N, C-alpha and C positions, 0 to 999 in steps of 0.2 A: 747444091752441095751434097756430098756423100760423107756423112759424119759417122765415124766408128771409134772404138776404144781398144786399148790394150792394157793389160794389168801387169804391174811389176810388184810381186810380193815383197814385203819388208818384214824381216824377222825382228822380234823384240826380245825383251829379257824373259827368262823362264817363269812360267806361271801367269804370263800375260798373253792375250791374244795378239796375233800378228796384225799388221796394218798393210797398206798398199799405196802405190802410186798409180793413178789412173791417167794414162796418156791418151790425148784426143787427137784424132787425125781427120783431115779433109782429104778424101781419097787416100793416097799413100804419104801425104805430107803431114808431119806432126805440127800442130798449131798451138799446143798447150798441154798442161797437165795439172792435176791437183792431188793432194794427199787425202786419203780416206782412213779414218781411225778405226777401222773394223777389218776383220779378216776375210769378209765376203762382200762382193759388190752387189749381189742379187741383181735386180733390174732397176738400179737407182741412178741411171744416167739416161735421160729421155730427151733427145733433141726434138724441137718442133718449130714450125714456121708460123709467123704472124705477119700477114701481108708479104712484104718483100724481105723481111729480116728473119734471122734464125736465132733461136734461143735454146736453152736446155734446162730442165729440172735436174738437179743433182744433189748428192748428200755427202759432203766431205766429213761431217760429223754424224754419227749414226742416229742422233736424236734431232736432226734438223733437215729442212728442205730449203734449198737455195736456188736462185735463178742466175744463169750466166748468159751473156750475149756472145754469139759465135760469129766471128768475122771469117773471111776467107783464109787469113793467115795468123789469127790470134783469137784468144778468148778473153772475156772480162766479166768478173763477178759483179752483179748489179743489185741483188736484193736477197732478203732472207725472211723466213717466217719464224714465229716464236711458240709453236704449240707443244714442243717436246715430244711429238709423235714420231716414232721410229719408222721411216719408210722402208719398204721392201720392194715395191714396184710402182712405177709411174705410168700414166697413160694420158696423153693430151690428144684429143680427137683431131684428125686432119680434115681438110676439105673433102677428101674422098670418103672419109668415114661418115660424113654428114650428108653427102649428096651422091645420088646414083649416076648423074651424068655431068658434063661440063658445059651445058648450054648456058647461054648468056641471058637468063631470065631474071626477073626481079626477085624471085624466090631464091635463086642461087646466089645472087648478089648479097642478099641479106645473110645467107649462110657464111659467105666469105668474111663478113664483118665480125662474126663471133668466133671464127677459128683462131685459136691461140689465146682466147680470153678466159678459158677455164680448162680444168683437167681433173684427174682423179689420182689418188694415192692409196695403196693398201699397205698395211703394216700393223703396228701395235704400240701401246705404251710399254715401257720397260717392265718386265715381269708378267705381261699379259700376252705371251707369245705362243699360246696353245693353238690359236687361229689367227689369221690375218683379217683385219677389219678394213672396210672401204670408206674412204672419206673424199670430200669434194675439195678441189683446190681453186680458189678464186685468183685468176691471173689478170684481172682487169687493170690492176696497177702492178706492173712487173717488178717494180722496186720494192713493193710491199705485198708479196704473195700471202694468201691466207689459207691454211688448212682447216676446214670446217667439218663438224659432225652434222652436216646438213640432212643426212638420210637416217640418223640414229645409229645405233650400235649394231651393224650388220656384218655377217661373216662372209668372206670370199670363199666360194667352193674350192676344195683342194685341187680338183681336176681342171679348173679353168684359169686362164690368164686374166689379168685385170681388164684388158681390152675385150676379151670374150664375154665378160660379165655385163657389159654395157651395150644397150641397143637404142638406136635413135630413130626408130620407125615412126614415132609420133612427134618428132622434133621439127617444128616448122615455124621458126621465129619470123614474124612480120610477113606471113604468107598473105599475098594480096587477095586471094580468093576467100580467106576466112575473116579478114578484117581485124584480127587480133593475134597476139603472140601465142604460140604453143611451144613451150620449152619443156614438154613432158618427155621423159626418157624412162627406160626400163633397166633395172639392175638385177641380175641373177644373184641369189645369195643362198646360204644354207642355214638351217636351224637345227638344233639338237633337242631331242625329247627323251625322257626316261619313260618307257612304255609301261613299267610296273607301277609307277606312282603318278603318271600323267603330268609330271612337271616339265615345264619348258626350262631348258638348262642354258642360262647365259654364263658368260665368263668375263670378268672375275666375280660378278654379283650372282649369288645363288642363295635363295632361301628354300632349301630342299625339304626340310622337315621341321617339326616343332622344336627339336634340339637347336637347330640353327637359329630359329626365331628367338629362343630363350637366351642364346649367346649374343645376340645383337642387342646391345643395351639401348640404342635409340628406339628400336621397335618394341623392346620389352617394356619401356616406360610409357608407351602409347596405350590408351584404352582401345577396346575394339571399335568404339565409335570413331576415334581418331584415325584408326587404320582404314576404316571404310571411307572416311572423308578423303584420306590420301588416295585411295583407290579411285574414287569418283573424280578427283582432280586429275589423276593420271589418264583417265579415260578421255579427257578433253584433248589430250595431245597424243593420242594413241597412234595416229597416222604417221607422225614424224618421229616419235621416240620409241624405237623398238626395245631399248633397254627397259623403259618403263613398262612396255607390254609384257615382258617376261616377268618382271616384278609383280605387276598387276595379276597375272595369271596365277602365280604361286601364292600370293596373299589371299586370293579368293579361295583357293583350295584349303589353306590353313584355317581361314575363318569358317568355312563350311564344316570343317572337322570339329570345330568347337561350338558351333551354334546349330540349332535346328533351323529348318527353312523358315518357320514362322518368326523366330527370333531374328534371323538375318533380315527379313523384310522390315521388322520394326526398327532395326539399326539403320537400314537404308533410308527409311522415312525420316528418322531423326537427323541423319547426316545430310540429306538433300530435301529441303522443304518443298521442292517442285514436285516430288512424288506424292500423289494423292493418297490419303489415308483411307 
């Protein structure tokens, strides 16, 4: 099938953003449509194939991701997720994205089994639209897709599409030569730093200076020992929680400003009994 879309703008009342009708075509034949309650489609319609059947990720409401089944002459909505994440772009890897050739090997057969079972979405939560963040979409159950923060809070580079951000060079599920699964992939992302203060700048969470620390009541009520315990706890999940990494980095800078190196070591010993005195 050759799936494409056409947009029909819909004007609303003054002071409100316009909406649209998204018409879906198989070649030149219209097979369905849906309403989208936002003025821009972005890249929120993504057809993909799973074995011999066709589906699409789409977003009729700007704070949801849904799945539709695509037939040759009609469409059917089959499932929705509940994360309230606002999608901007979808990407579901195809067989060609995962495999360099079409040879009938056991390795390639295993790749065909995972095509259409997962994807990616970039976007933001409402009010956090200074950058797009990349999330994982679990499509193992197409009636119940799940948008997950599997990779932590990571920014999509402004000059790359979502597809360009993801590389499958090490993705070898059930490779017979290795004897075990390798579902490793690489994601290009961007970070922001303030070079004058050495702060890692996350959004919307930022503890940039002592004033911010004092204005945050939850942190203000913590003793320095409690803050350090929190840091040590965050370090255990540093590989998967990039939001925590930025917070960890900034908290360390704040604490070092308030403590001498010797005093910092004492607090570390107190917070973590595994550290030898």
